[in-house]
C-alpha positions as a Python dict, from the first residue, in 0.01 Angstrom:
ca = {
    (1, 'M'): (0, 0, 0),
    (2, 'G'): (190, 191, -256),
    (3, 'H'): (113, 555, -335),
    (4, 'P'): (279, 883, -439),
    (5, 'F'): (104, 1111, -167),
    (6, 'P'): (248, 1269, 137),
    (7, 'I'): (109, 1146, 457),
    (8, 'R'): (-46, 1488, 536),
    (9, 'E'): (-232, 1477, 223),
    (10, 'I'): (-379, 1129, 302),
    (11, 'A'): (-451, 1245, 660),
    (12, 'R'): (-642, 1552, 539),
    (13, 'Q'): (-825, 1343, 276),
    (14, 'A'): (-923, 1073, 539),
    (15, 'G'): (-992, 1321, 835),
    (16, 'L'): (-746, 1133, 1044),
    (17, 'S'): (-427, 1235, 1225),
    (18, 'E'): (-99, 1193, 1055),
    (19, 'A'): (20, 945, 1327),
    (20, 'T'): (-289, 725, 1244),
    (21, 'V'): (-217, 731, 887),
    (22, 'D'): (153, 638, 940),
    (23, 'R'): (67, 358, 1154),
    (24, 'V'): (-163, 232, 893),
    (25, 'L'): (69, 263, 611),
    (26, 'N'): (367, 90, 798),
    (27, 'G'): (163, -187, 947),
    (28, 'R'): (245, -89, 1310),
    (29, 'G'): (-90, -229, 1452),
    (30, 'G'): (-310, -59, 1715),
    (31, 'V'): (-561, 58, 1438),
    (32, 'R'): (-903, -60, 1379),
    (33, 'E'): (-997, -230, 1034),
    (34, 'S'): (-1256, 58, 990),
    (35, 'T'): (-971, 307, 1020),
    (36, 'A'): (-741, 123, 788),
    (37, 'R'): (-1026, 116, 525),
    (38, 'E'): (-1058, 485, 559),
    (39, 'V'): (-691, 525, 477),
    (40, 'R'): (-726, 290, 173),
    (41, 'Q'): (-1054, 479, 46),
    (42, 'A'): (-848, 820, 103),
    (43, 'I'): (-573, 703, -110),
    (44, 'A'): (-799, 574, -383),
    (45, 'D'): (-982, 923, -380),
    (46, 'L'): (-669, 1104, -403),
    (47, 'D'): (-566, 887, -704),
    (48, 'R'): (-881, 978, -885),
    (49, 'Q'): (-848, 1351, -788),
    (50, 'R'): (-456, 1377, -870),
    (51, 'T'): (-520, 1619, -1133),
    (52, 'Q'): (-663, 1863, -871),
    (53, 'V'): (-398, 1786, -592),
    (54, 'R'): (-120, 1908, -802),
    (55, 'L'): (-278, 2246, -905),
    (56, 'V'): (-181, 2569, -736),
    (57, 'G'): (-458, 2759, -585),
    (58, 'R'): (-686, 2805, -275),
    (59, 'T'): (-784, 2456, -153),
    (60, 'F'): (-1122, 2356, -43),
    (61, 'M'): (-1215, 2039, 137),
    (62, 'V'): (-1587, 1953, 89),
    (63, 'D'): (-1752, 1649, 239),
    (64, 'I'): (-2018, 1458, 28),
    (65, 'V'): (-2257, 1299, 271),
    (66, 'M'): (-2544, 1073, 121),
    (67, 'Q'): (-2791, 815, 204),
    (68, 'A'): (-2875, 653, -124),
    (69, 'P'): (-2853, 330, -309),
    (70, 'E'): (-2492, 244, -459),
    (71, 'R'): (-2603, 320, -798),
    (72, 'F'): (-2686, 674, -735),
    (73, 'T'): (-2392, 754, -503),
    (74, 'T'): (-2169, 608, -798),
    (75, 'A'): (-2320, 853, -1041),
    (76, 'I'): (-2274, 1142, -791),
    (77, 'R'): (-1914, 1048, -735),
    (78, 'A'): (-1854, 1020, -1113),
    (79, 'A'): (-2020, 1353, -1173),
    (80, 'L'): (-1829, 1535, -903),
    (81, 'E'): (-1493, 1392, -1018),
    (82, 'A'): (-1556, 1504, -1373),
    (83, 'E'): (-1614, 1849, -1273),
    (84, 'L'): (-1323, 1876, -1039),
    (85, 'P'): (-1067, 2003, -1288),
    (86, 'S'): (-1310, 2292, -1409),
    (87, 'L'): (-1397, 2444, -1057),
    (88, 'H'): (-1162, 2745, -1100),
    (89, 'P'): (-1028, 2968, -943),
    (90, 'A'): (-999, 2717, -648),
    (91, 'V'): (-880, 2366, -606),
    (92, 'L'): (-1149, 2159, -475),
    (93, 'R'): (-1103, 1816, -297),
    (94, 'S'): (-1368, 1589, -160),
    (95, 'R'): (-1438, 1323, 83),
    (96, 'F'): (-1709, 1089, 31),
    (97, 'H'): (-1951, 944, 320),
    (98, 'F'): (-2195, 695, 139),
    (99, 'R'): (-2435, 447, 281),
    (100, 'E'): (-2745, 277, 154),
    (101, 'T'): (-2946, 267, 469),
    (102, 'G'): (-2911, 263, 845),
    (103, 'P'): (-3022, 436, 1162),
    (104, 'V'): (-3027, 800, 1157),
    (105, 'G'): (-2793, 813, 1457),
    (106, 'E'): (-2523, 684, 1239),
    (107, 'L'): (-2577, 959, 970),
    (108, 'V'): (-2587, 1223, 1266),
    (109, 'R'): (-2256, 1087, 1401),
    (110, 'I'): (-2089, 1143, 1064),
    (111, 'L'): (-2210, 1487, 1035),
    (112, 'D'): (-2106, 1577, 1406),
    (113, 'R'): (-1739, 1426, 1322),
    (114, 'I'): (-1725, 1663, 1003),
    (115, 'A'): (-1830, 1951, 1268),
    (116, 'R'): (-1567, 1860, 1493),
    (117, 'R'): (-1251, 1825, 1262),
    (118, 'G'): (-1380, 2096, 1011),
    (119, 'S'): (-1452, 2121, 653),
    (120, 'Q'): (-1499, 2381, 386),
    (121, 'G'): (-1843, 2275, 303),
    (122, 'V'): (-2086, 1987, 316),
    (123, 'I'): (-2313, 1858, 28),
    (124, 'L'): (-2582, 1650, 192),
    (125, 'K'): (-2860, 1407, 77),
    (126, 'A'): (-3034, 1301, 386),
    (127, 'P'): (-3386, 1226, 528),
    (128, 'D'): (-3579, 1517, 652),
    (129, 'V'): (-3593, 1413, 1021),
    (130, 'P'): (-3525, 1633, 1337),
    (131, 'E'): (-3199, 1471, 1421),
    (132, 'V'): (-3053, 1559, 1081),
    (133, 'T'): (-3190, 1917, 1097),
    (134, 'A'): (-3031, 1966, 1440),
    (135, 'A'): (-2690, 1833, 1302),
    (136, 'V'): (-2705, 2060, 1011),
    (137, 'G'): (-2752, 2353, 1279),
    (138, 'R'): (-2445, 2245, 1457),
    (139, 'L'): (-2239, 2232, 1128),
    (140, 'A'): (-2370, 2585, 1050),
    (141, 'A'): (-2261, 2700, 1410),
    (142, 'A'): (-1917, 2571, 1328),
    (143, 'G'): (-1894, 2802, 1016),
    (144, 'I'): (-1942, 2520, 765),
    (145, 'P'): (-2185, 2590, 483),
    (146, 'V'): (-2429, 2305, 398),
    (147, 'V'): (-2589, 2257, 61),
    (148, 'T'): (-2851, 1992, 27),
    (149, 'L'): (-2853, 1799, -301),
    (150, 'V'): (-3143, 1623, -467),
    (151, 'T'): (-3357, 1625, -142),
    (152, 'D'): (-3412, 1936, 57),
    (153, 'L'): (-3419, 2014, 449),
    (154, 'P'): (-3604, 2331, 418),
    (155, 'A'): (-3642, 2373, 806),
    (156, 'S'): (-3260, 2342, 855),
    (157, 'A'): (-2978, 2594, 865),
    (158, 'R'): (-2858, 2473, 517),
    (159, 'L'): (-2739, 2751, 284),
    (160, 'A'): (-2912, 2635, -22),
    (161, 'Y'): (-3079, 2353, -214),
    (162, 'V'): (-2976, 2236, -547),
    (163, 'G'): (-3207, 2000, -760),
    (164, 'I'): (-3522, 1997, -956),
    (165, 'D'): (-3871, 2112, -857),
    (166, 'D'): (-3989, 1784, -738),
    (167, 'R'): (-4381, 1874, -737),
    (168, 'A'): (-4342, 1958, -1095),
    (169, 'A'): (-4155, 1633, -1171),
    (170, 'G'): (-4427, 1436, -1013),
    (171, 'A'): (-4698, 1627, -1217),
    (172, 'T'): (-4495, 1563, -1518),
    (173, 'A'): (-4501, 1189, -1455),
    (174, 'A'): (-4867, 1208, -1402),
    (175, 'Y'): (-4921, 1369, -1727),
    (176, 'L'): (-4699, 1118, -1927),
    (177, 'T'): (-4849, 844, -1759),
    (178, 'G'): (-5218, 937, -1815),
    (179, 'Q'): (-5145, 998, -2169),
    (180, 'W'): (-4975, 683, -2234),
    (181, 'L'): (-5244, 475, -2070),
    (182, 'G'): (-5503, 664, -2264),
    (183, 'E'): (-5853, 481, -2238),
    (184, 'R'): (-5718, 162, -2104),
    (185, 'P'): (-5827, 55, -1761),
    (186, 'G'): (-5578, 5, -1484),
    (187, 'N'): (-5447, 122, -1146),
    (188, 'I'): (-5101, 292, -1101),
    (189, 'L'): (-4845, 178, -848),
    (190, 'T'): (-4632, 461, -692),
    (191, 'S'): (-4325, 349, -528),
    (192, 'L'): (-4103, 555, -273),
    (193, 'S'): (-3798, 443, -106),
    (194, 'S'): (-3878, 618, 203),
    (195, 'G'): (-4139, 857, 331),
    (196, 'F'): (-3870, 1064, 508),
    (197, 'F'): (-3692, 1202, 198),
    (198, 'R'): (-3855, 1550, 120),
    (199, 'N'): (-3796, 1502, -269),
    (200, 'E'): (-3989, 1178, -281),
    (201, 'E'): (-4268, 1336, -68),
    (202, 'E'): (-4283, 1629, -311),
    (203, 'R'): (-4276, 1410, -624),
    (204, 'E'): (-4564, 1190, -481),
    (205, 'M'): (-4779, 1503, -400),
    (206, 'G'): (-4732, 1646, -741),
    (207, 'F'): (-4820, 1310, -912),
    (208, 'R'): (-5116, 1250, -690),
    (209, 'S'): (-5257, 1620, -736),
    (210, 'A'): (-5214, 1597, -1118),
    (211, 'M'): (-5371, 1257, -1139),
    (212, 'R'): (-5659, 1348, -937),
    (213, 'A'): (-5718, 1673, -1175),
    (214, 'R'): (-5693, 1485, -1491),
    (215, 'H'): (-5771, 1121, -1439),
    (216, 'P'): (-5980, 1095, -1116),
    (217, 'E'): (-6093, 753, -1224),
    (218, 'R'): (-5745, 611, -1179),
    (219, 'T'): (-5665, 438, -824),
    (220, 'L'): (-5329, 481, -688),
    (221, 'V'): (-5156, 220, -500),
    (222, 'E'): (-4865, 345, -272),
    (223, 'I'): (-4577, 117, -142),
    (224, 'A'): (-4276, 272, 58),
    (225, 'E'): (-3963, 192, 264),
    (226, 'G'): (-3806, -32, 4),
    (227, 'Q'): (-3509, 208, 36),
    (228, 'G'): (-3457, 174, -327),
    (229, 'L'): (-3288, -170, -283),
    (230, 'D'): (-3373, -446, -507),
    (231, 'A'): (-3407, -717, -250),
    (232, 'T'): (-3678, -530, -24),
    (233, 'Q'): (-3820, -367, -334),
    (234, 'Y'): (-3927, -686, -491),
    (235, 'D'): (-4111, -817, -208),
    (236, 'L'): (-4301, -482, -160),
    (237, 'V'): (-4411, -480, -537),
    (238, 'R'): (-4504, -845, -548),
    (239, 'A'): (-4716, -814, -246),
    (240, 'A'): (-4890, -516, -415),
    (241, 'L'): (-4953, -699, -724),
    (242, 'E'): (-5103, -1008, -552),
    (243, 'R'): (-5341, -776, -366),
    (244, 'D'): (-5436, -575, -675),
    (245, 'P'): (-5473, -749, -1003),
    (246, 'D'): (-5560, -410, -1177),
    (247, 'I'): (-5207, -251, -1140),
    (248, 'R'): (-5104, -198, -1507),
    (249, 'A'): (-4857, 115, -1452),
    (250, 'V'): (-4576, 225, -1229),
    (251, 'Y'): (-4442, 558, -1104),
    (252, 'S'): (-4108, 486, -942),
    (253, 'I'): (-4003, 760, -725),
    (254, 'G'): (-3744, 599, -514),
    (255, 'G'): (-3594, 333, -747),
    (256, 'G'): (-3542, -31, -729),
    (257, 'N'): (-3668, -68, -1079),
    (258, 'I'): (-3528, -402, -1186),
    (259, 'A'): (-3673, -575, -878),
    (260, 'T'): (-4005, -394, -966),
    (261, 'L'): (-4016, -540, -1330),
    (262, 'Q'): (-3894, -867, -1200),
    (263, 'A'): (-4193, -890, -993),
    (264, 'F'): (-4414, -829, -1283),
    (265, 'D'): (-4251, -1078, -1478),
    (266, 'D'): (-4272, -1340, -1222),
    (267, 'L'): (-4656, -1298, -1181),
    (268, 'G'): (-4695, -1291, -1562),
    (269, 'R'): (-4827, -922, -1533),
    (270, 'E'): (-4797, -667, -1809),
    (271, 'C'): (-4657, -317, -1698),
    (272, 'A'): (-4803, -92, -1973),
    (273, 'V'): (-4643, 249, -1848),
    (274, 'F'): (-4337, 275, -1627),
    (275, 'V'): (-4181, 623, -1536),
    (276, 'A'): (-3881, 664, -1326),
    (277, 'H'): (-3619, 875, -1216),
    (278, 'D'): (-3237, 941, -1280),
    (279, 'L'): (-3029, 801, -1562),
    (280, 'D'): (-2817, 566, -1340),
    (281, 'H'): (-2677, 243, -1479),
    (282, 'D'): (-2986, 35, -1405),
    (283, 'N'): (-3217, 284, -1556),
    (284, 'T'): (-2996, 335, -1863),
    (285, 'R'): (-2992, -30, -1944),
    (286, 'L'): (-3368, -53, -1871),
    (287, 'L'): (-3446, 227, -2095),
    (288, 'R'): (-3238, 84, -2370),
    (289, 'A'): (-3416, -246, -2342),
    (290, 'H'): (-3748, -45, -2356),
    (291, 'R'): (-3841, -177, -2023),
    (292, 'L'): (-3902, 186, -1887),
    (293, 'S'): (-4134, 422, -2084),
    (294, 'A'): (-3950, 735, -1964),
    (295, 'V'): (-3682, 859, -1729),
    (296, 'L'): (-3723, 1189, -1558),
    (297, 'H'): (-3361, 1319, -1555),
    (298, 'H'): (-3155, 1622, -1453),
    (299, 'D'): (-2793, 1689, -1513),
    (300, 'L'): (-2593, 1566, -1206),
    (301, 'R'): (-2283, 1742, -1328),
    (302, 'Q'): (-2445, 2059, -1326),
    (303, 'D'): (-2602, 1995, -991),
    (304, 'V'): (-2272, 1915, -829),
    (305, 'R'): (-2111, 2219, -1006),
    (306, 'D'): (-2376, 2457, -863),
    (307, 'A'): (-2343, 2306, -514),
    (308, 'C'): (-1966, 2348, -527),
    (309, 'H'): (-1990, 2707, -643),
    (310, 'I'): (-2217, 2799, -359),
    (311, 'V'): (-1965, 2645, -125),
    (312, 'M'): (-1694, 2869, -278),
    (313, 'R'): (-1904, 3179, -266),
    (314, 'A'): (-1971, 3122, 79),
    (315, 'H'): (-1586, 3165, 138),
    (316, 'G'): (-1551, 3456, -104),
    (317, 'A'): (-1386, 3257, -363),
    (318, 'L'): (-1651, 3354, -634),
    (319, 'P'): (-1868, 3681, -670),
    (320, 'P'): (-2213, 3666, -524),
    (321, 'A'): (-2491, 3528, -745),
    (322, 'G'): (-2881, 3527, -708),
    (323, 'P'): (-3063, 3244, -561),
    (324, 'S'): (-3029, 2890, -737),
    (325, 'L'): (-3306, 2809, -980),
    (326, 'P'): (-3430, 2465, -990),
    (327, 'S'): (-3257, 2210, -1220),
    (328, 'A'): (-3424, 2139, -1570),
    (329, 'I'): (-3632, 1837, -1575),
    (330, 'Q'): (-3538, 1644, -1881),
    (331, 'V'): (-3799, 1360, -2011),
    (332, 'V'): (-3578, 1088, -2148),
    (333, 'T'): (-3700, 809, -2371),
    (334, 'P'): (-3531, 518, -2550),
    (335, 'Y'): (-3502, 762, -2852),
    (336, 'N'): (-3333, 1073, -2713),
    (337, 'M'): (-3088, 930, -2467),
    (338, 'P'): (-2781, 1157, -2399),
    (339, 'P'): (-2455, 1065, -2550),
    (340, 'Q'): (-2315, 972, -2201),
    (341, 'A'): (-2590, 736, -2131),
    (342, 'T'): (-2573, 567, -2459),
    (343, 'A'): (-2198, 490, -2381),
    (344, 'M'): (-2304, 302, -2039),
}
């Protein structure tokens, strides 16, 4: 396990003791495989962040905790690590705690572990449930600022929320879908990854409200709890299509869009309008192939930059600033894809 980093740096990155890291690096045994994986991941993270590690300045260790499909957490990791060199005057280091799904108790254990070992801040994407809200309170009590990213926990002790106005995003999706369907008959499938994410609930409410006002004749068919994962999403979409032969459009709030389109294809059904969220790798390819009508996107690099600046301000490393404004919603079609997306 060759590397150029001191044991103390690896230990800090992994959130483990130097003795434990030393045992892993030297193969002395007595260490769980999961702990060894944490050490290997810490070395990989340090290698990507080495331009920051060697800078001189006040160092902040920030934990990124997210429950989301891998395609989204990969985009978040890339956005943050692209921003690290510009986050002056501090040196910011990041630890990542990503999972696609699982019991809420597992997520709470991660947050409580961070509260015990310490951190300069937590950037969090998590379900809006009482257990997570309580864990955020324990982090705040430990003096660790929490910034929610993409989806909010408004009843918690989080310091700020960074992301789009999700009701406005849902209403925008309704406007586009209604315009593009025009006079053609058909029902609309709305797809959430989970009803416990505040951002998805807000998008769905914005979409439903705007459709009711502008197109009351349209029937909305909702599916949920696919977790944005292709395997579960396919079964949910296919079952909905089999029940309702009039579904002709999709508003995908929570992802799993490759599986959604596969279900349409396998049943020989046309998807006349498909509006989705986020320019991840999957959606970029689908948009380029004209399988999606539009993607509602926001600049993840700007979002993570804002989240990091909020953490830095909480520690007095930047001057105070006013409340964060919602991120701009970009309507991206196959003809106006940003340069970074066309390179994917």
